[in-house]
N, C-alpha and C positions, 0 to 999 in steps of 0.2 A: 241859639240851639247848637250843641256840639254833638258829634257822633264819635265813636271810638276810632282812634288812629290805627291804620293797618298798613303793613307791607302789601303791595297790591299785585305783584306779578302772578302768583298762583291764584289769588282771590279774584283778580280781574277776569282771568280766563274762565274761572268757574262761574262767576256772576254773569258775565256776558253770554257764556255758553248756555247756562241754565235759562237765561232770559230768552234766548233765541229759540230754545226748545219749547218754552211756554208760548212764545208767539206762534210757532208752527202749530202747536196743539190747539191754540185758540182759533187760528185760521180754519182749522179743520172743523171746529165747533161753530164756525160762522162769525167769530169776532174779527173785526177789521181794525188794525192799529191806526192811531194818530201818530204824528211825527213831530219832533222838535229838533231844531238845528241850533246849536250853540255857537255864536260868533266868538272870535278870540276875546277872552276875558281881559279886563283891565282892573287895576287896583287904584283907588282914589283916596285922597285925604278927606278931612272933615269938610273942607270947602268944595269938594268935588273935583279937585285938580288931580291929574294923572300922576301916579308914582311908578317908578321902575319896578317891573315884576317879570316873572317867567313861569306862568302857570301852564302846565303841560297836560293835566288830566282833570276830570271832573267826576266826583261821586254824585250820582243823580238819584233823587228820591221823588216819588210822586205820591202825594197824600201819605207821607212818612213811610212808604214802602220802597225798598231798594230797586232801582232799575238799571243797575250796572255801573261800571266805570268806563268813561268814554273820553276820547281826545276831542278838543274843540274842533269844530268844522265837520263833525260826523252827524249824519241824520239818524236820530235815535227813535226807534219804534216804541210806542207806549200803548199798552192795552188798557186804555182809559178813554173816557169821553165826557164832554161837558165841563163844568167848573172843576178845577183841580189846583192843588197847591204844589208847585215844583220847587224843590230845594236843591241847591248845588253847593258842594264842598270843594274848594280848590285843592289841587294836588300839585306837588313839585317833585323834581328829581333830587333826592337826598344826596348830598356830596357830589352832585353832577352826574351820578351814575344812572344810566338809562334803566337798568334792571332793579332799581331801588327807589320806587316812587311812593310818596307818603302824602297823607293829608297835611297841608301846612297848618300847624296848630294855632297860628296867630291871625289868620284871616277869618272873619266872621262868615257864617253860612249866609249865602244869598238865597232869597226866595221871592216868588212872585205867583199871584193868583192868575191863572190862565183859563182859556176856554179851548178845550181840545176837541177837534173835529176829525172823525175817522177819515183816513186817506189824505188829509190835508197836513201841510207842514207849517209849524209855528216857529218863528225865529226868535231866539232869546239873546239878549245882549247884557250879560251879567257884569256888574261892577262890585268888586269886593272892597272891603274896608278892614283895617286892623281892629281887633278888639280894643276896647277902652282900657286905660290904666295899665298899660304894659310898660316895662322898663326898656328904654331904647337908648343905646349909645350910638352916636352918628358921627361919621366923618364925611361931610359932603364937599369939603375943600373950598367952599365959597369964602370962608373967613380965615382959613389957615390949615395947618397940618395938625393931626392928632396922634402922631407917632413919634416915639423917641428912637433915634438911631443907636444901634448897639453893635460894636465890633464889625464895622463895615467901611468900605472905601467909597461907595456910591451914595448919593443922596436922592431924596424925592423933592421935586420942585412943583410949584403950581403953574399950570398952563391954562390958557383960555380954552373953554370947551368948544366943541364943534356942533353942539346942540343936536346930535344924532340919538341921544338917549332921552327917554321920557323924563321930564322934570330934572334935567341934567344940571341946571344952574349955570353960573358964570365960569367956574373953573373945575378942573379935575387934577389929580396928582399924576406925575410922570416920573419914571425911573429910567435914566439913560445909563447903559452899561458899555464900558470899553475896557481895554487891557489895564489901564491905570485906575479904573473905577469898576471893578469886576463883580462886586457883590454889594447888595443892599439888604439890610435887615431892620425892620421897623416894628417896635413893640407898642401896643396900645397904651396911650398916656391917660392921665387922670386917675380916678379912683379904680382900684382893682375890682374884679367881679367875684369876690370871695364868697358871697352869699348865694351865688348861682347854683341851682340844683341840676338835675339831669336833663332839663329842657332848656336849651339855648341854641338859637339858630343865627348864624352869621350870614348876612347877605352881602355879596360883593359883585359890583359891576366892574368888568375888566376887559382889556384887549391887549394882546402881546404877541411877540414873536419868539418868546422863550417861556419856560415854565414858571409859574408863580407858586411858591410853597406857602401853605397856611398851616400854622402850628400853634400850640399853646405852651404856656409857662406857668408854673405854680411852685409853691414852697410847701414841703411836707416834712415835719419833724426837724425843722431847721435846715433842710437840704433843698436847694433849688433844682427842679426838674424841668426839662424841656422836651416836648413831644412833637416831632415833625409829623403832622397828621395827614395831609393830602396835597397833591399837586393839581393846580388848575392848568389844563392843557393850553398851549398856544392857540390863538384864534387866527393867526395869519394864514391866508389862503394862497393857493398856487398863483393866482393872478396878481399877488402883491397887496391886495386889500386886507385890512385888519379890523373886522367888525367887532362891536361890543358883544359880550356875552354876560350872562348872570348866573351865579352859582349860589346855592343854599347849602351852608356847611353846618353839620351837627357838631357843635363844640361841647355839648353836654357830655358826650361820650368820652373824649380824651380828658376832660376836667373831672371826671367821676372818680375821685380819689378821696376817701373819707378823711376829713381833717385837713384838707388842702387849703392853703392860704395864699394871698397875693396872686389870685388867678388873673392871667392876662393872655392875650393872643398876639401873634406876630405874623408878619408877611415877609417873605424873603425871595429875592431873585438874584441869580448869578449867571455869568457866562458858562456855557456848557459845551462839551463836545468840540472844542477847538474854535468856537465862535469868537469873533473879534468885536462884535457889537450886539446890542440887544436893547429892547425897549418894552416897558410895561406901563400901561396907564390904568388907573383905578378911579372909581367914583362911587358915591352912595354906599360906603361901607357901613353896615348897620348891624349891631348885635341886639337881638330882640329876645327878651326874657319875660316870664310872667311877672 
């Protein structure tokens, strides 16, 4: 089951606000809500093994009626009782922007039959899966690199993983920057994504003490164009720790040029603002398309 994708900032406030008004009205009429609490959701593969993800929001439906958009961990009031079908659609932050949250188009809707009891709280533990028959380009770094270096002095190397990511595998990629190796630029290798339409999401796990640029490249009318699309902000904290983060990047937008050929994406890191060293680590780089 798929529902229309929406930008949620305004719609979320309207949905939640309207729903709370309805709850208040129903309480005045004698209705008592039941509650559900959604635990942090996970994404699993066909074998049920966890996959890296960063789901930040849930579109909630009860018996196919909208019940608002909620963050995991919130207790959600529902004006319903008895047997009910609860459906959840996973939402992510498009391009890592807090104010631009979307339904992730490649995670299938999760649903469960539940028994709702007024004044009682039911805990849900959703597990999302990718839809079948998707086109997926994956660089998991377990068997090698899938990037061609272009006009750069630094290189990416394989390093043993620290297993702090879900399904991280044996290795991840690392870019070390210094004054003699001040810039890295890697272009996706293999077949180009020429037939990609306007729906294409790039998933990137990364951690860094410098910015990571994500851009696209394509050829149009015999001319090669390069679009620097967005920066993934450093994850290094004041205490020196450098945790992993995940970003979902909309590549359908910068690739959306009629007649474009040889579509590829690239990642780039370089020393900035007088820095003399820098490090970027990446893993589970995945381009997902219909």
